[in-house]
C-alpha positions as CSV (number, residue, x, y, z in Angstrom):
1,M,130.4,105.4,68.8
2,S,127.7,106.6,71.2
3,E,127.5,110.3,71.7
4,F,128.1,109.9,75.5
5,K,129.8,106.5,76.1
6,T,131.2,103.3,74.5
7,H,131.8,101.6,77.8
8,T,130.5,101.7,81.4
9,C,132.9,102.6,84.2
10,N,133.6,99.0,85.1
11,E,134.2,97.6,81.7
12,I,137.6,98.9,80.8
13,S,140.6,96.5,81.3
14,L,144.1,95.7,80.2
15,E,142.7,94.3,77.0
16,D,141.6,97.9,76.0
17,V,145.1,99.4,76.4
18,G,145.8,101.7,73.4
19,K,142.1,101.9,72.4
20,K,140.0,105.1,72.1
21,V,137.0,104.9,74.4
22,R,134.4,107.2,75.8
23,I,132.8,107.0,79.3
24,A,130.2,109.0,81.1
25,G,129.3,109.5,84.7
26,F,129.6,111.6,87.8
27,V,132.9,113.2,89.0
28,E,133.5,111.5,92.4
29,T,137.0,112.9,93.2
30,I,139.5,115.3,91.8
31,R,143.2,115.1,92.7
32,D,145.5,117.9,91.5
33,L,149.1,116.7,91.9
34,G,150.7,119.7,90.2
35,G,151.9,118.2,87.0
36,L,148.9,115.8,86.7
37,V,145.2,116.0,87.4
38,F,143.3,112.8,88.2
39,L,139.5,112.3,88.3
40,D,137.5,109.3,89.4
41,I,134.4,109.0,87.1
42,R,131.6,107.0,88.7
43,D,128.5,105.4,87.2
44,M,126.2,102.8,88.6
45,Y,128.5,100.0,87.5
46,G,131.8,101.2,88.8
47,I,134.6,103.7,88.8
48,T,137.3,104.6,86.2
49,Q,140.2,106.9,86.7
50,V,140.9,109.5,84.1
51,V,144.0,111.8,83.9
52,T,145.3,114.8,82.1
53,S,148.6,116.6,82.3
54,M,149.6,120.3,82.5
55,E,150.3,120.3,78.8
56,S,146.8,119.5,78.0
57,Q,144.4,122.3,77.0
58,D,141.7,120.7,79.1
59,V,143.7,120.9,82.4
60,D,142.1,124.1,83.6
61,I,138.6,122.8,82.8
62,V,139.3,119.5,84.5
63,S,140.7,120.9,87.7
64,H,137.7,123.2,88.2
65,I,134.9,120.8,87.6
66,P,132.7,120.6,90.7
67,I,132.5,117.1,92.1
68,E,129.2,115.3,91.4
69,S,128.9,117.1,88.0
70,S,128.0,114.7,85.2
71,V,130.6,114.5,82.4
72,T,131.6,112.5,79.3
73,V,135.3,111.7,78.7
74,Y,137.0,110.6,75.5
75,G,140.5,109.4,75.5
76,T,143.1,106.6,75.2
77,V,143.3,103.7,77.6
78,R,146.7,103.2,79.1
79,K,148.2,100.9,81.8
80,R,148.7,102.4,85.2
81,S,152.2,102.3,86.7
82,E,152.8,99.6,89.3
83,E,152.7,102.2,92.2
84,T,149.4,103.7,91.1
85,R,147.5,100.4,90.6
86,N,144.3,100.1,92.6
87,P,143.4,96.5,93.4
88,K,140.1,97.5,95.0
89,L,138.7,98.6,91.6
90,K,137.8,96.3,88.8
91,T,139.3,99.0,86.5
92,G,142.3,99.5,88.9
93,E,145.0,98.5,86.4
94,V,144.1,101.1,83.7
95,E,143.3,104.7,83.3
96,I,142.1,107.0,80.5
97,Y,144.2,109.8,79.2
98,I,141.8,112.6,78.5
99,E,141.6,113.9,75.0
100,E,138.2,115.5,75.4
101,I,136.0,116.1,78.4
102,K,132.6,117.7,78.4
103,V,130.5,118.8,81.4
104,L,127.0,117.6,80.7
105,G,125.4,118.7,83.9
106,K,127.3,121.1,86.1
107,R,126.7,121.1,89.9
108,T,125.8,124.6,90.8
109,A,124.5,124.2,94.4
110,N,126.4,123.2,97.5
111,L,126.1,119.5,98.3
112,P,124.0,118.8,101.4
113,F,126.2,115.8,102.2
114,E,129.1,113.9,100.6
115,V,128.0,111.0,98.4
116,N,129.6,107.7,99.3
117,S,131.0,109.1,102.5
118,N,131.1,107.2,105.7
119,Q,130.1,110.3,107.5
120,E,126.8,110.1,109.4
121,V,124.0,112.1,107.8
122,R,120.6,112.8,109.4
123,E,117.9,110.6,107.7
124,D,115.7,113.6,107.1
125,V,118.4,115.2,105.0
126,R,119.1,112.0,103.1
127,L,115.4,111.6,102.3
128,K,115.0,115.3,101.2
129,Y,117.8,114.8,98.7
130,R,117.1,111.1,98.0
131,Y,118.3,111.4,94.4
132,L,121.8,112.2,95.8
133,D,121.5,109.6,98.4
134,L,120.8,107.0,95.7
135,R,124.0,107.8,94.0
136,S,125.8,106.0,96.8
137,Q,127.1,102.5,96.0
138,K,125.3,101.0,99.0
139,L,121.8,102.1,98.0
140,Q,122.4,101.4,94.3
141,N,123.5,97.9,95.2
142,N,120.3,97.6,97.3
143,L,118.2,98.6,94.3
144,K,120.0,96.1,92.0
145,L,119.4,93.5,94.7
146,R,115.7,94.4,94.8
147,A,115.3,94.1,91.0
148,E,117.1,90.7,90.9
149,V,115.1,89.3,93.9
150,L,111.8,90.4,92.2
151,Q,112.8,88.7,89.0
152,F,113.9,85.5,90.9
153,L,110.6,85.4,92.9
154,R,108.5,85.7,89.8
155,A,110.4,82.9,88.1
156,Q,110.0,80.6,91.0
157,M,106.2,81.2,91.2
158,V,105.8,80.7,87.5
159,E,107.8,77.5,87.6
160,Q,105.4,76.2,90.3
161,G,102.4,76.9,88.0
162,F,101.2,80.2,89.5
163,L,99.5,82.8,87.3
164,E,100.4,86.5,87.8
165,V,97.2,88.6,88.1
166,Q,97.1,92.4,88.9
167,T,94.3,93.3,91.3
168,P,92.8,96.9,91.7
169,I,94.4,99.8,93.4
170,L,91.2,101.7,93.8
171,T,88.9,99.6,95.9
172,S,86.5,99.8,98.8
173,S,87.3,100.4,102.5
174,S,87.3,97.3,104.7
175,P,88.4,96.5,108.2
176,E,91.7,94.6,107.8
177,G,93.7,95.7,110.8
178,A,95.1,99.1,109.9
179,R,93.8,102.5,108.8
180,D,92.9,103.0,105.1
181,Y,94.2,105.6,102.8
182,L,91.1,107.1,101.3
183,V,90.6,108.6,97.8
184,P,87.6,110.9,97.3
185,S,85.3,110.2,94.2
186,R,84.6,113.1,91.8
187,L,81.7,111.3,90.1
188,H,80.1,110.0,93.3
189,P,79.9,112.9,95.8
190,G,80.5,112.0,99.4
191,K,81.9,108.5,98.5
192,F,85.5,107.3,98.7
193,Y,87.8,104.7,97.3
194,A,90.4,103.1,99.5
195,L,93.9,102.0,98.6
196,P,94.2,98.2,99.4
197,Q,95.8,97.2,102.6
198,A,96.3,93.9,100.8
199,P,94.6,92.2,97.8
200,Q,92.9,89.9,100.3
201,Q,89.4,89.9,99.0
202,F,90.4,90.0,95.4
203,K,92.7,87.0,95.6
204,Q,89.9,85.0,97.4
205,L,87.5,86.0,94.6
206,L,90.0,84.8,92.1
207,M,89.9,81.4,93.8
208,V,86.1,81.5,93.5
209,S,86.5,82.4,89.8
210,G,88.4,79.2,89.1
211,I,92.0,80.5,89.1
212,D,93.9,77.6,90.6
213,K,97.2,79.4,91.7
214,Y,97.5,83.2,91.8
215,F,100.4,85.5,92.6
216,Q,101.5,89.0,92.2
217,I,104.1,91.4,93.4
218,A,101.5,93.5,95.2
219,P,101.6,97.1,96.4
220,C,99.9,97.5,99.8
221,F,98.9,100.7,101.5
222,R,98.5,101.1,105.2
223,D,98.2,104.3,107.3
224,E,100.2,103.0,110.3
225,D,103.2,104.0,112.3
226,A,106.8,103.3,111.1
227,R,109.3,101.0,112.8
228,A,112.6,99.5,111.7
229,D,111.0,96.6,109.8
230,R,107.8,98.5,108.7
231,A,107.5,101.3,106.2
232,P,104.6,103.7,106.6
233,G,102.5,104.3,103.5
234,E,103.2,101.6,101.0
235,F,105.1,98.4,100.8
236,Y,105.3,95.3,98.6
237,Q,104.5,91.7,99.2
238,L,104.7,88.4,97.3
239,D,101.0,87.8,97.4
240,M,99.8,84.2,96.6
241,E,96.7,82.1,96.9
242,M,95.9,78.4,96.0
243,S,92.6,76.7,95.4
244,F,91.8,73.2,96.9
245,A,94.8,73.8,99.3
246,T,95.6,73.1,102.9
247,Q,98.1,74.7,105.2
248,E,100.7,72.1,104.3
249,D,100.2,72.8,100.6
250,V,101.1,76.5,101.3
251,F,104.2,75.4,103.3
252,K,105.4,73.1,100.4
253,V,105.2,76.0,98.0
254,M,106.7,78.7,100.2
255,E,109.5,76.9,101.9
256,P,111.6,76.3,98.7
257,V,110.8,79.9,97.5
258,M,112.2,81.3,100.7
259,Y,115.1,78.9,100.9
260,N,116.2,79.3,97.3
261,T,115.9,83.1,97.4
262,F,118.0,83.5,100.5
263,K,120.5,81.0,99.2
264,Q,120.8,82.8,95.9
265,F,121.3,86.3,97.3
266,S,123.2,85.8,100.5
267,N,126.5,84.1,101.5
268,K,125.0,83.3,104.9
269,K,124.1,79.8,106.0
270,I,120.4,78.9,105.6
271,A,118.7,76.3,107.7
272,E,117.3,73.5,105.5
273,Y,113.6,73.1,105.0
274,P,111.1,71.8,106.1
275,F,111.2,74.7,108.6
276,P,110.4,74.1,112.2
277,R,106.7,74.4,113.1
278,I,106.1,76.0,116.5
279,T,102.6,76.5,118.0
280,Y,101.7,80.0,119.1
281,K,101.3,78.8,122.6
282,E,104.8,77.2,122.7
283,A,106.4,80.3,121.1
284,M,105.0,82.6,123.7
285,L,106.0,80.4,126.5
286,K,109.5,79.3,125.3
287,Y,110.6,82.5,123.5
288,G,108.3,85.2,124.8
289,S,107.4,86.2,121.3
290,D,105.4,85.0,118.3
291,K,108.4,86.1,116.2
292,P,111.2,84.1,117.8
293,D,114.8,84.5,116.8
294,L,116.0,80.9,116.7
295,R,119.6,81.9,116.3
296,N,119.4,82.6,120.1
297,P,119.8,79.3,121.9
298,L,118.3,80.6,125.1
299,Y,114.7,79.6,126.0
300,I,112.2,80.4,128.7
301,I,110.7,78.0,131.3
302,D,107.6,78.5,133.5
303,L,108.3,78.3,137.2
304,S,105.0,79.7,138.4
305,D,103.9,76.5,140.1
306,F,107.2,76.1,141.8
307,F,107.2,79.6,143.4
308,K,103.8,79.0,144.8
309,K,105.6,77.0,147.4
310,C,108.1,79.7,148.2
311,T,107.9,82.8,150.4
312,F,109.4,85.5,148.0
313,K,106.7,88.1,148.1
314,P,107.4,89.6,144.6
315,F,106.7,86.2,143.1
316,I,103.5,85.3,145.0
317,D,100.4,85.1,142.8
318,R,102.5,86.0,139.8
319,T,103.5,84.3,136.6
320,V,107.2,83.5,137.0
321,R,109.4,82.9,133.9
322,A,113.0,82.0,134.0
323,I,116.0,81.9,131.6
324,K,119.1,79.7,132.1
325,V,122.5,80.7,130.8
326,K,125.8,78.8,131.0
327,G,128.5,80.2,133.3
328,H,128.7,82.6,136.2
329,L,128.5,86.3,135.2
330,S,130.4,89.3,136.5
331,K,129.0,91.8,139.0
332,G,129.2,94.4,136.2
333,F,127.1,92.2,133.9
334,H,124.4,91.8,136.5
335,E,124.3,95.5,137.0
336,K,123.9,96.2,133.3
337,M,121.1,93.6,133.0
338,L,119.4,95.1,136.0
339,A,119.6,98.6,134.4
340,Y,118.1,97.1,131.2
341,A,115.4,95.4,133.1
342,M,114.5,98.7,134.8
343,S,114.4,100.5,131.5
344,I,111.7,98.1,130.2
345,G,109.5,98.6,133.2
346,M,110.7,95.7,135.5
347,G,111.0,96.3,139.2
348,G,114.2,94.2,139.3
349,L,115.8,91.1,137.9
350,G,116.3,88.2,140.3
351,Y,118.9,85.6,139.6
352,L,120.7,82.6,141.1
353,E,124.1,81.1,140.4
354,V,124.7,77.4,140.8
355,Q,127.9,76.6,142.8
356,E,130.3,73.7,142.4
357,D,128.4,71.8,145.1
358,L,125.1,72.5,143.4
359,S,124.1,75.1,146.1
360,F,122.7,78.4,145.1
361,K,124.2,81.9,145.4
362,G,122.1,85.0,144.7
363,P,119.6,87.6,146.0
364,I,116.6,85.2,146.3
365,D,118.5,82.1,147.6
366,K,117.2,82.6,151.1
367,F,113.6,82.7,150.0
368,I,113.8,79.1,148.6
369,P,113.2,76.4,151.2
370,E,116.1,73.9,151.4
371,D,114.0,70.9,150.6
372,L,112.9,72.6,147.3
373,K,116.3,73.5,146.0
374,K,116.9,70.1,144.5
375,T,113.5,70.3,142.8
376,L,114.5,73.6,141.2
377,L,117.7,72.1,139.9
378,E,115.7,69.3,138.3
379,I,112.8,71.3,136.7
380,A,115.1,74.0,135.4
381,D,117.7,71.5,134.3
382,L,120.4,73.4,136.1
383,E,124.0,72.3,136.3
384,K,127.1,73.7,138.2
385,E,128.3,77.1,136.9
386,D,124.8,77.9,135.5
387,T,123.0,81.2,136.1
388,I,119.3,81.5,136.1
389,F,117.3,84.8,135.8
390,F,113.7,85.3,136.9
391,I,110.9,87.5,135.6
392,A,107.6,87.9,137.5
393,D,104.4,89.7,136.5
394,N,100.9,89.0,135.3
395,E,100.9,86.4,132.5
396,A,100.9,88.7,129.5
397,R,103.5,91.1,130.9
398,A,105.7,88.3,132.2
399,T,105.7,86.7,128.7
400,E,106.6,90.0,127.0
401,L,109.3,90.9,129.5
402,A,110.9,87.4,129.5
403,G,111.1,87.6,125.7
404,Q,112.9,91.0,125.9
405,I,115.3,89.7,128.6
406,R,116.0,86.6,126.5
407,T,116.9,88.8,123.5
408,E,119.1,91.1,125.6
409,L,120.9,88.2,127.2
410,G,121.5,86.7,123.7
411,K,123.0,89.9,122.5
412,R,125.2,90.7,125.5
413,L,126.5,87.1,125.7
414,N,127.2,87.1,121.9
415,L,125.1,84.0,121.5
416,I,123.4,85.0,118.3
417,D,125.0,83.7,115.1
418,E,125.0,86.6,112.7
419,D,126.0,84.4,109.8
420,V,122.9,82.3,109.5
421,F,119.2,82.6,108.5
422,K,116.8,80.5,110.6
423,F,113.2,80.2,109.4
424,C,110.3,78.8,111.3
425,W,106.5,78.6,111.1
426,I,104.3,79.8,113.9
427,I,101.0,77.9,113.7
428,D,97.8,77.4,115.7
429,F,97.1,81.1,116.4
430,P,94.0,81.8,118.5
431,M,91.0,82.7,116.4
432,F,89.8,85.4,118.8
433,E,91.1,87.7,121.5
434,L,89.7,90.3,123.9
435,D,90.2,93.9,122.8
436,E,90.9,96.8,125.1
437,H,87.1,96.9,125.9
438,D,87.1,93.2,126.8
439,K,85.0,92.5,123.7
440,L,85.7,89.5,121.4
441,A,87.7,90.4,118.3
442,F,89.6,88.6,115.6
443,S,93.2,88.1,116.7
444,H,94.5,88.1,113.1
445,N,93.0,87.8,109.7
446,P,89.1,87.8,110.0
447,F,89.0,85.5,106.9
448,S,90.8,82.6,108.6
449,M,89.1,79.2,108.9
450,P,88.6,78.1,112.5
451,Q,90.0,74.7,113.4
452,G,87.0,72.5,114.0
453,G,84.8,74.6,111.7
454,L,81.2,75.5,112.6
455,K,81.1,73.0,115.4
456,A,84.0,74.7,117.2
457,L,82.4,78.1,116.9
458,E,79.2,76.8,118.3
459,E,80.5,74.7,121.1
460,Q,84.0,75.8,122.3
461,N,85.1,78.7,124.5
462,P,85.8,81.4,121.8
463,L,89.2,82.2,123.4
464,E,90.3,78.5,123.1
465,I,89.4,78.2,119.4
466,L,92.4,77.9,117.1
467,A,92.6,79.1,113.5
468,Y,94.4,77.7,110.5
469,Q,96.6,80.8,110.7
470,Y,100.3,80.8,110.3
471,D,103.3,83.2,110.2
472,I,106.7,82.6,108.6
473,V,109.5,84.1,110.7
474,C,113.2,84.6,110.0
475,N,115.8,85.7,112.6
476,G,113.1,87.3,114.7
477,I,111.3,89.2,111.9
478,E,107.9,88.2,110.8
479,L,108.0,88.0,107.0
480,S,104.4,87.1,106.5
481,S,101.1,86.0,107.9
482,G,98.9,83.5,106.0
483,A,95.9,81.4,106.5
484,V,93.5,78.7,105.3
485,R,90.6,80.9,104.3
486,N,87.0,80.7,105.6
487,H,85.2,79.8,102.4
488,D,81.9,78.6,103.9
489,I,79.2,81.3,104.2
490,Q,77.7,79.8,107.3
491,I,81.0,79.6,109.1
492,M,81.9,83.1,107.9
493,L,78.7,84.6,109.3
494,K,79.0,82.7,112.6
495,A,82.7,83.9,113.1
496,F,81.8,87.5,112.3
497,S,78.8,87.4,114.5
498,M,81.0,86.3,117.5
499,A,83.2,89.3,116.7
500,G,80.2,91.7,116.9
501,Y,79.2,91.9,113.2
502,T,75.6,91.5,112.1
503,E,74.9,89.7,108.8
504,E,73.9,93.1,107.3
505,E,77.3,94.5,108.3
506,V,79.1,91.6,106.7
507,K,77.0,92.1,103.5
508,T,78.0,95.8,103.5
509,K,81.7,95.5,104.3
510,F,82.4,92.2,102.5
511,G,79.6,92.1,100.0
512,A,81.6,90.5,97.1
513,L,82.8,87.7,99.3
514,Y,79.4,87.2,101.0
515,T,77.8,86.8,97.6
516,A,80.6,84.8,95.9
517,F,80.7,82.2,98.7
518,Q,77.2,81.3,97.8
519,F,78.3,80.0,94.4
520,G,80.4,77.0,95.3
521,A,83.6,78.5,96.6
522,P,86.5,76.0,96.8
523,P,88.7,75.6,99.9
524,H,91.7,77.9,99.5
525,A,94.7,79.1,101.4
526,G,97.5,81.6,100.9
527,I,100.3,83.8,102.3
528,A,102.0,87.1,101.3
529,P,105.7,87.4,102.4
530,G,106.9,91.0,102.7
531,I,109.4,91.7,100.0
532,D,110.8,94.8,101.7
533,R,111.5,92.8,104.9
534,M,113.2,90.1,102.9
535,L,115.4,92.6,101.3
536,M,116.2,94.2,104.6
537,L,117.5,90.9,105.8
538,L,119.4,90.0,102.6
539,S,121.1,93.4,102.4
540,N,121.9,93.6,106.2
541,S,120.1,96.9,106.3
542,E,119.2,98.4,109.7
543,T,115.8,99.8,108.4
544,I,113.4,98.9,105.7
545,R,113.8,102.4,104.2
546,E,117.3,101.4,103.0
547,V,115.8,99.0,100.4
548,I,113.1,101.3,99.1
549,A,114.0,103.8,96.4
550,F,111.8,106.6,97.6
551,P,110.5,105.8,101.1
552,L,108.4,108.0,103.4
553,N,110.0,109.0,106.6
554,S,108.9,107.8,110.0
555,K,106.1,110.4,110.0
556,A,104.8,109.2,106.7
557,Q,106.1,112.2,104.9
558,D,107.9,112.5,101.5
559,L,110.3,115.2,102.3
560,M,111.6,115.3,98.7
561,M,108.2,115.8,97.0
562,G,106.5,117.5,99.8
563,A,103.7,114.9,100.4
564,P,101.3,115.0,102.0
565,G,100.7,118.6,100.7
566,V,98.1,121.2,100.3
567,V,96.0,121.1,97.2
568,R,94.1,123.9,95.4
569,R,90.6,124.8,96.4
570,D,89.3,123.9,93.0
571,Q,90.8,120.4,93.3
572,L,88.9,120.0,96.5
573,R,85.7,121.3,95.0
574,D,86.0,118.8,92.2
575,V,85.9,115.9,94.7
576,H,83.2,117.6,96.9
577,I,85.5,118.2,99.9
578,M,85.7,121.3,102.1
579,I,88.4,121.7,104.7
580,D,87.1,123.0,108.0
581,K,89.9,125.1,109.5
582,K,88.9,125.8,113.0
583,E,91.2,127.9,115.1
584,N,92.2,126.5,118.5
């Protein structure tokens, strides 16, 4: 017999009645019913009820054990009476009559919150006492899910012939879209390592080295702001790369991995693959987002040309987008949608209702010429009892606002099926965009191959060049970006020069790739789905922090360990750093 336990707290059943057993765990509840004292003992597997009577010498000890203390209990398994059975527990038909109980770790401090309580607890308190938070069944289930998903993902990649390779954590700084976390060097004064934002360059170098199919469960570090689906500091992704591969080859690998994983670990319906392919241009027009939630059946249409023929001043010389919904809506609904529109910066929210005779009713009806009303019915595919909403602004803003209105309408009208996962690919992203200074910059990954190769870079309008860049999206959440990589040194130099980099700067910032691509680099492509985001969807968690054991808070702080923190002066001296504390 083990010193602490012979069974876990979910293993004891009617088959064990009459047997001597020992369990160990935390005291979840104590119920003193006068003649009897009941305790619920909890471990990460389940809960078992134990009991002692007033005649027992342990009764005084039992009734005064602080909850959440760790204990070991030895005793005899007996069947519960019919009225005390608990069908909610796997062990609900039995209990252990205590013959010996030992307190292994007594709780001596007040609990900052109740474990496994439905009571709302501030996130900063939960994160400060994360070890207590992790005692909850919900978070332990999330950690179990995480472990099982990781194992499943590994098995799927190995089955498809991928080799797991670990790439360095200490590397050089490179411009990959976010701020680096820097690590000072002791042996090289004034120089710094950077924690990898992604293993991007290393996995491409593995392709040059002859590794055909690579993957790893890769830690990534980015100094960026938090949001519900993004954790500051570190996160994990299923990083993969393939040699002699096209965009379609990546899709053929990744679609069954995503489908099988979500099917294995969720009871929701999963749309079959191949997943829909939607161009970036179509996504922005039809859904107002490059991360469309396809569970929402509403879509956006462009009515800019139509309203050039009308006299409604707010729509003149504007991009006009519209969203059609079925049915007339109440005055209260329109008021709530107007309030929402104002809250996101719109000046108003125009709408029209289609009557039984196909006439219009609404605030902007009088601004539409009679001879154009039939045209509006046709181009917007309107039928009687339909309502159509209008959004007008400059093109970029109208696109964004229409996407937000579409999402809000879907939520308020209960159009979103919460019991399904719908994946899609967003493809044909623009290679370049204009930054805030109207200078040409990479719109996504700078290592993406332009469609049309060198000829496109030399002859096309840069803002019209498309890249072999793709995102995989599920239920409105971007799970990953990927790309066919730019493996040709001449194409690479030309693309970077258009984004303002000299050849010398490319050599400095991407020296390994610059050199390696001169030694017969194969065409290659890859992707890296975010594991934390996948888990957030699979566990129905509201934030990504619910699926990470020890996450940073929204301000990138570890409230439990006190990071980032002050270090000693001698530690700074060792890495040749001096803090300049100037008073304001």
